[in-house]
C-alpha positions as CSV (number, residue, x, y, z in Angstrom):
1,L,-7.6,-2.2,2.3
2,S,-6.8,-3.9,-0.7
3,C,-7.6,-4.5,-4.4
4,E,-6.6,-6.4,-7.2
5,L,-3.7,-3.8,-8.2
6,H,-2.5,-4.0,-4.9
7,I,-2.4,-7.9,-4.7
8,D,-0.4,-7.6,-8.1
9,E,2.1,-5.4,-6.6
10,L,2.6,-7.4,-3.8
11,R,3.4,-10.5,-5.9
12,R,5.5,-8.5,-8.3
13,V,7.8,-6.9,-5.2
14,T,8.1,-10.0,-3.4
15,R,9.9,-11.6,-6.4
16,Y,12.8,-9.1,-6.0
17,P,16.0,-10.9,-5.4
18,K,16.6,-8.7,-2.2
19,L,13.2,-9.3,-0.7
20,R,13.3,-13.0,-1.8
21,S,16.3,-13.4,0.4
22,L,14.2,-12.2,3.5
23,V,11.2,-13.6,2.7
24,P,11.1,-17.0,1.1
25,P,8.4,-17.5,-1.8
26,H,6.0,-19.6,0.2
27,M,5.8,-17.3,2.9
28,A,5.1,-14.4,0.4
29,G,2.3,-16.4,-1.1
30,N,1.0,-16.9,2.4
31,V,1.0,-13.1,3.0
32,V,-0.7,-12.5,-0.3
33,N,-3.5,-15.0,0.5
34,D,-3.8,-14.0,3.9
35,L,-4.3,-10.6,2.9
36,R,-6.9,-11.5,0.5
37,G,-9.0,-12.9,3.4
38,L,-8.3,-10.2,6.2
39,A,-8.7,-7.0,4.0
40,V,-11.4,-4.7,3.3
41,W,-11.8,-5.5,-0.6
42,I,-12.2,-2.3,-2.7
43,E,-13.7,-3.4,-6.2
44,R,-14.0,0.3,-7.9
45,L,-11.5,2.7,-7.5
46,P,-11.9,6.4,-8.4
47,T,-9.6,7.8,-11.1
48,I,-6.8,9.5,-9.8
49,D,-3.9,11.4,-11.4
50,L,-2.3,13.4,-8.3
51,C,1.0,11.4,-7.7
52,R,4.5,12.2,-9.6
53,D,4.6,8.4,-10.3
54,P,1.3,7.5,-12.0
55,T,1.9,3.7,-11.0
56,D,1.0,4.8,-7.1
57,N,-2.3,6.6,-8.0
58,Y,-4.1,3.5,-7.2
59,L,-3.1,3.6,-3.9
60,L,-4.3,7.1,-3.5
61,A,-7.7,5.8,-5.1
62,L,-7.8,3.0,-2.8
63,A,-7.3,5.1,0.4
64,Q,-9.8,7.4,-1.1
65,A,-12.2,4.7,-1.8
66,G,-12.1,3.1,1.4
67,E,-12.0,6.4,3.5
68,A,-8.3,5.4,4.9
69,D,-7.3,7.4,7.9
70,Y,-3.5,6.6,6.8
71,L,-1.7,5.5,4.0
72,V,1.4,3.8,5.4
73,T,4.3,3.7,2.9
74,G,8.0,3.7,2.2
75,D,8.0,5.7,-0.9
76,K,9.7,9.0,0.0
77,A,10.2,10.6,-3.4
78,D,6.4,10.5,-4.4
79,L,3.7,9.5,-1.8
80,L,5.4,10.7,1.3
81,S,6.2,14.0,-0.1
82,M,2.2,14.5,-0.9
83,Q,1.7,14.3,3.3
84,Q,-2.1,13.9,2.5
85,H,-4.6,13.2,0.2
86,R,-8.1,14.1,1.2
87,K,-8.9,13.1,4.6
88,T,-5.9,10.2,4.5
89,R,-2.4,11.2,6.1
90,I,0.2,9.8,4.2
91,V,3.0,8.4,6.8
92,A,6.3,6.6,6.8
93,V,6.2,2.8,8.1
94,R,8.5,3.9,10.7
95,H,6.4,7.1,12.0
96,F,3.3,4.9,11.7
97,A,4.6,2.1,14.1
98,E,5.8,4.8,16.4
99,M,1.9,6.1,16.5
100,L,0.9,2.3,17.2
101,S,3.3,1.9,20.2
102,A,2.5,5.5,21.8
């Protein structure tokens, strides 16, 4: 699942110096372009105001609108502490990877 806010955030974070040293700009651009073609695109997001970090509310809205089973994140302070939003389980990247390999 993705939306324009998600793409905007990916573009922003891939410009961070720490990430840029791991993922060159051209590869980050390819990821964004590939995501646009592979993701289920959600145009209209519900209004949600549940997360301690208001900038993360769109992720909850995206999960809700797309009826996601999982929201996979590294955001320990905010999203992961919620554990669930409606039917969507909020899990850490490592936990999700372990679930996939099981």
